[in-house]
Residue frames as a rotation matrix with the C-alpha (Angstrom) as fourth column:
UNK 1
-0.606 -0.492 0.625 64.22
-0.710 -0.022 -0.704 -51.07
0.360 -0.870 -0.336 53.51
UNK 2
0.173 0.776 0.606 61.04
-0.912 0.359 -0.198 -53.03
-0.371 -0.519 0.770 54.18
UNK 3
0.780 0.054 -0.623 62.09
-0.420 0.783 -0.458 -55.81
0.463 0.620 0.634 51.74
UNK 4
-0.256 -0.946 -0.197 65.47
-0.302 0.272 -0.914 -56.12
0.918 -0.175 -0.356 53.49
UNK 5
-0.535 0.141 0.833 63.84
-0.844 -0.048 -0.534 -56.21
-0.036 -0.989 0.144 56.92
UNK 6
0.619 0.783 0.054 61.32
-0.765 0.618 -0.180 -58.85
-0.174 0.071 0.982 55.67
UNK 7
0.486 -0.516 -0.706 64.25
-0.252 0.690 -0.678 -60.93
0.837 0.507 0.205 54.30
UNK 8
-0.650 -0.690 0.320 66.02
-0.490 0.058 -0.870 -60.67
0.582 -0.722 -0.376 57.68
UNK 9
-0.127 0.656 0.744 62.79
-0.945 0.147 -0.291 -61.79
-0.300 -0.740 0.601 59.41
UNK 10
0.800 0.399 -0.449 62.42
-0.554 0.779 -0.295 -64.79
0.232 0.484 0.844 57.13
UNK 11
0.018 -0.912 -0.410 66.06
-0.230 0.395 -0.889 -65.62
0.973 0.111 -0.202 57.65
UNK 12
-0.614 -0.224 0.757 65.58
-0.759 -0.096 -0.644 -65.33
0.217 -0.970 -0.111 61.42
UNK 13
0.371 0.828 0.422 62.58
-0.870 0.468 -0.153 -67.71
-0.324 -0.310 0.894 61.30
UNK 14
0.673 -0.221 -0.706 64.55
-0.345 0.750 -0.564 -70.18
0.654 0.623 0.429 59.27
UNK 15
-0.489 -0.863 0.126 67.32
-0.435 0.116 -0.893 -70.03
0.756 -0.491 -0.432 61.93
UNK 16
-0.311 0.422 0.851 64.68
-0.923 0.078 -0.376 -70.70
-0.225 -0.903 0.365 64.64
UNK 17
0.764 0.616 -0.192 63.29
-0.645 0.731 -0.222 -73.66
0.004 0.293 0.956 62.68
UNK 18
0.271 -0.760 -0.591 66.87
-0.196 0.558 -0.806 -75.07
0.942 0.334 0.002 62.24
UNK 19
-0.621 -0.487 0.613 67.45
-0.686 -0.040 -0.726 -74.74
0.379 -0.872 -0.310 65.98
UNK 20
0.190 0.774 0.604 64.28
-0.900 0.383 -0.207 -76.66
-0.391 -0.504 0.770 66.70
UNK 21
0.823 0.063 -0.565 65.22
-0.394 0.780 -0.487 -79.31
0.410 0.623 0.666 64.18
UNK 22
-0.146 -0.973 -0.180 68.68
-0.356 0.221 -0.908 -79.63
0.923 -0.068 -0.379 65.73
UNK 23
-0.481 0.043 0.876 67.25
-0.875 0.035 -0.482 -80.00
-0.051 -0.998 0.021 69.20
UNK 24
0.640 0.734 0.226 64.92
-0.712 0.678 -0.185 -82.80
-0.288 -0.042 0.957 68.00
UNK 25
0.564 -0.563 -0.604 67.89
-0.245 0.584 -0.774 -84.52
0.789 0.584 0.191 66.30
UNK 26
-0.479 -0.802 0.357 69.90
-0.563 -0.032 -0.826 -84.20
0.674 -0.597 -0.436 69.47
UNK 27
-0.077 0.540 0.838 67.16
-0.939 0.242 -0.243 -85.66
-0.334 -0.806 0.489 71.60
UNK 28
0.869 0.399 -0.293 66.77
-0.488 0.789 -0.374 -88.53
0.082 0.468 0.880 69.22
UNK 29
0.143 -0.924 -0.354 70.55
-0.310 0.298 -0.903 -89.13
0.940 0.239 -0.243 69.34
UNK 30
-0.541 -0.357 0.761 70.36
-0.801 -0.058 -0.596 -89.19
0.257 -0.932 -0.254 73.09
UNK 31
0.471 0.773 0.425 67.62
-0.826 0.556 -0.096 -91.82
-0.310 -0.305 0.900 72.98
UNK 32
0.754 -0.263 -0.602 69.78
-0.224 0.759 -0.611 -94.02
0.618 0.596 0.513 70.86
UNK 33
-0.299 -0.953 -0.053 72.80
-0.149 0.101 -0.984 -93.61
0.943 -0.286 -0.172 73.20
UNK 34
0.371 0.608 -0.702 70.42
0.630 0.390 0.671 -93.88
0.682 -0.691 -0.239 76.28
UNK 35
-0.811 -0.570 -0.133 71.59
0.521 -0.601 -0.606 -90.59
0.265 -0.561 0.784 77.78
UNK 36
0.119 0.822 -0.557 69.40
0.892 -0.335 -0.304 -88.08
-0.436 -0.460 -0.773 79.63
UNK 37
0.019 -0.005 1.000 68.50
0.654 -0.757 -0.016 -84.74
0.757 0.654 -0.011 78.04
UNK 38
-0.139 -0.078 -0.987 69.65
0.903 -0.419 -0.094 -82.00
-0.407 -0.904 0.129 80.36
UNK 39
0.207 0.184 -0.961 69.94
-0.110 -0.972 -0.210 -79.04
-0.972 0.149 -0.181 77.96
UNK 40
0.972 0.072 0.222 70.30
0.212 0.123 -0.969 -78.32
-0.097 0.990 0.104 74.25
UNK 41
0.131 -0.981 0.146 73.83
0.991 0.131 -0.011 -77.98
-0.009 0.146 0.989 72.83
UNK 42
-0.154 -0.285 -0.946 75.53
0.415 -0.888 0.200 -74.62
-0.897 -0.362 0.255 73.11
UNK 43
-0.973 -0.223 0.053 75.39
0.135 -0.374 0.918 -73.99
-0.185 0.900 0.394 69.30
UNK 44
-0.359 0.917 0.173 71.61
0.770 0.186 0.610 -74.45
0.527 0.352 -0.773 69.37
UNK 45
0.284 0.370 -0.885 71.24
0.850 -0.524 0.053 -71.94
-0.444 -0.767 -0.463 72.17
UNK 46
-0.551 -0.590 -0.589 73.31
0.185 -0.775 0.604 -69.42
-0.813 0.224 0.537 70.13
UNK 47
-0.878 0.309 0.365 71.17
0.386 0.007 0.922 -70.08
0.283 0.951 -0.126 67.08
UNK 48
0.071 0.969 -0.238 68.04
0.977 -0.019 0.213 -69.40
0.202 -0.247 -0.948 69.16
UNK 49
0.127 -0.085 -0.988 69.34
0.533 -0.835 0.140 -66.04
-0.837 -0.544 -0.061 70.38
UNK 50
-0.867 -0.434 -0.243 70.46
0.019 -0.517 0.856 -64.97
-0.497 0.737 0.457 66.88
UNK 51
-0.705 0.652 0.278 67.13
0.567 0.284 0.773 -66.08
0.425 0.703 -0.570 65.39
UNK 52
0.214 0.790 -0.574 65.14
0.962 -0.273 -0.017 -64.24
-0.170 -0.548 -0.819 68.05
UNK 53
-0.277 -0.391 -0.878 67.20
0.281 -0.907 0.315 -61.04
-0.919 -0.159 0.361 67.62
UNK 54
-0.993 -0.090 0.073 66.74
0.089 -0.195 0.977 -61.12
-0.074 0.977 0.201 63.85
UNK 55
-0.366 0.927 0.085 62.97
0.797 0.265 0.543 -61.72
0.481 0.267 -0.835 64.25
UNK 56
0.241 0.417 -0.876 62.54
0.832 -0.554 -0.035 -58.94
-0.500 -0.720 -0.481 66.76
UNK 57
-0.623 -0.521 -0.584 64.46
0.080 -0.785 0.614 -56.53
-0.778 0.336 0.531 64.59
UNK 58
-0.915 0.316 0.251 62.29
0.283 0.059 0.957 -57.45
0.288 0.947 -0.144 61.55
UNK 59
-0.074 0.959 -0.272 59.12
0.969 0.133 0.208 -57.19
0.236 -0.248 -0.939 63.60
UNK 60
0.138 0.124 -0.983 60.01
0.575 -0.818 -0.023 -53.65
-0.806 -0.562 -0.184 64.66
UNK 61
-0.594 -0.527 -0.608 61.08
-0.129 -0.683 0.719 -52.44
-0.794 0.505 0.338 61.25
UNK 62
-0.856 0.248 0.454 58.76
0.517 0.455 0.725 -54.09
-0.026 0.855 -0.518 58.81
UNK 63
0.073 0.991 -0.109 55.44
0.953 -0.102 -0.286 -52.41
-0.294 -0.083 -0.952 59.88
UNK 64
0.137 -0.022 0.990 56.73
0.700 -0.706 -0.113 -49.03
0.701 0.708 -0.081 59.08
UNK 65
-0.698 -0.408 0.588 56.71
0.004 -0.824 -0.567 -45.62
0.716 -0.393 0.577 60.70
UNK 66
-0.489 0.550 -0.678 55.06
0.867 0.222 -0.445 -45.25
-0.094 -0.805 -0.585 64.13
UNK 67
-0.160 0.504 0.849 52.29
0.370 -0.767 0.525 -42.70
0.915 0.398 -0.064 64.15
UNK 68
-0.893 -0.133 0.430 51.53
-0.280 -0.584 -0.762 -40.15
0.352 -0.801 0.484 66.88
UNK 69
-0.409 0.773 -0.485 48.85
0.756 0.585 0.295 -41.11
0.512 -0.246 -0.823 69.38
UNK 70
-0.893 0.120 -0.433 48.17
0.198 -0.760 -0.619 -37.66
-0.403 -0.639 0.655 70.62
UNK 71
-0.060 0.962 0.266 44.45
0.805 0.204 -0.558 -36.82
-0.591 0.180 -0.786 70.26
UNK 72
0.624 0.269 -0.734 45.09
-0.077 -0.913 -0.400 -33.39
-0.778 0.306 -0.549 68.70
UNK 73
-0.485 -0.872 -0.068 47.65
-0.136 -0.001 0.991 -34.60
-0.864 0.490 -0.118 66.14
UNK 74
0.425 0.681 -0.596 46.57
-0.645 -0.234 -0.727 -34.08
-0.635 0.694 0.340 62.54
UNK 75
-0.390 -0.672 -0.630 49.08
-0.920 0.256 0.296 -36.45
-0.038 0.695 -0.718 61.00
UNK 76
-0.999 -0.030 0.018 47.27
-0.030 0.999 0.010 -39.60
-0.019 0.009 -1.000 61.89
UNK 77
-0.248 0.967 -0.063 43.60
-0.388 -0.159 -0.908 -38.51
-0.888 -0.200 0.415 61.28
UNK 78
-0.982 -0.039 0.184 42.16
0.134 0.544 0.829 -40.92
-0.132 0.838 -0.529 58.79
UNK 79
-0.276 0.960 0.052 38.38
0.877 0.229 0.422 -40.81
0.393 0.162 -0.905 59.57
UNK 80
-0.974 0.064 0.215 36.61
-0.130 -0.943 -0.307 -37.54
0.183 -0.327 0.927 60.00
UNK 81
-0.556 0.827 -0.080 33.25
0.554 0.297 -0.778 -37.23
-0.620 -0.477 -0.623 61.77
UNK 82
-0.253 0.541 0.802 30.30
0.841 -0.288 0.459 -36.14
0.479 0.790 -0.382 59.71
UNK 83
-0.833 -0.052 0.551 29.07
-0.068 -0.978 -0.195 -32.58
0.549 -0.200 0.811 60.13
UNK 84
0.057 0.943 0.326 25.60
-0.767 -0.167 0.619 -33.68
0.639 -0.286 0.714 61.25
UNK 85
-0.849 -0.524 0.064 25.97
-0.423 0.602 -0.677 -35.73
0.316 -0.602 -0.733 64.49
UNK 86
-0.140 0.901 0.410 22.25
-0.949 -0.004 -0.315 -36.38
-0.282 -0.433 0.856 64.79
UNK 87
0.697 0.515 -0.500 22.45
-0.679 0.699 -0.226 -39.63
0.233 0.497 0.836 62.79
UNK 88
-0.447 -0.864 -0.234 25.20
-0.646 0.492 -0.583 -41.31
0.619 -0.110 -0.778 64.70
UNK 89
0.730 0.682 0.026 24.20
-0.539 0.552 0.636 -44.51
0.419 -0.479 0.771 66.32
UNK 90
-0.438 -0.879 0.190 26.09
-0.804 0.288 -0.520 -46.24
0.402 -0.381 -0.833 68.98
UNK 91
0.658 0.585 -0.474 25.25
-0.323 0.788 0.525 -49.88
0.680 -0.192 0.707 69.66
UNK 92
-0.598 -0.791 0.132 26.76
-0.467 0.210 -0.859 -51.03
0.652 -0.575 -0.494 72.88
UNK 93
-0.579 0.254 -0.775 25.85
0.521 0.847 -0.111 -53.16
0.627 -0.468 -0.623 75.92
UNK 94
-0.984 0.109 -0.143 24.42
0.041 -0.640 -0.768 -50.17
-0.175 -0.761 0.625 77.78
UNK 95
-0.529 0.835 -0.153 21.10
-0.728 -0.353 0.588 -50.35
0.436 0.422 0.795 75.89
UNK 96
-0.283 0.467 -0.838 20.06
0.340 0.865 0.368 -53.52
0.897 -0.181 -0.404 77.88
UNK 97
-0.766 -0.053 -0.640 19.88
0.637 -0.190 -0.747 -51.41
-0.082 -0.980 0.180 81.08
UNK 98
0.338 0.924 0.181 16.69
0.935 -0.351 0.042 -49.41
0.103 0.155 -0.983 81.63
UNK 99
-0.137 -0.370 0.919 16.98
0.421 -0.861 -0.285 -45.68
0.897 0.348 0.273 81.07
UNK 100
-0.113 0.170 0.979 15.28
-0.745 -0.666 0.029 -44.72
0.657 -0.726 0.202 84.39
UNK 101
-0.422 -0.073 -0.904 15.65
0.440 0.855 -0.274 -46.70
0.793 -0.513 -0.329 87.46
UNK 102
0.321 0.667 0.672 13.26
-0.456 -0.514 0.727 -46.28
0.830 -0.540 0.139 90.38
UNK 103
0.201 -0.327 -0.924 15.47
0.667 0.736 -0.115 -48.02
0.717 -0.593 0.366 92.82
UNK 104
0.610 0.013 0.793 15.69
-0.498 -0.772 0.395 -46.50
0.617 -0.635 -0.465 96.29
UNK 105
-0.440 -0.816 -0.374 18.36
-0.090 0.455 -0.886 -47.22
0.894 -0.356 -0.273 98.75
UNK 106
0.620 0.639 -0.456 17.35
0.318 0.328 0.890 -48.76
0.718 -0.696 0.000 102.04
UNK 107
-0.115 -0.674 0.730 18.70
-0.599 -0.539 -0.592 -47.11
0.792 -0.505 -0.342 105.17
């Protein structure tokens, strides 16, 4: 299933590239005929929508199965905490602040 979805995604990307190339060709044709560019041709717009739909579908199906985000779910637990929590070190920006502050509010 993932190979088919990946193929559909590549095909969708190729359709998007073809739509971009067709738009560039159309704009160069308009320069030759000295017309103004108002919008891309209708077939290019249809190509864009088809390419986007195929890419969206592939992006949702290629990564695989969605996992649960519930904190008590055991199906997505990959890392377990060590039994001894004394040696856990947390480096974060909070260490730049002093531990005790002797600041008093002025009334």
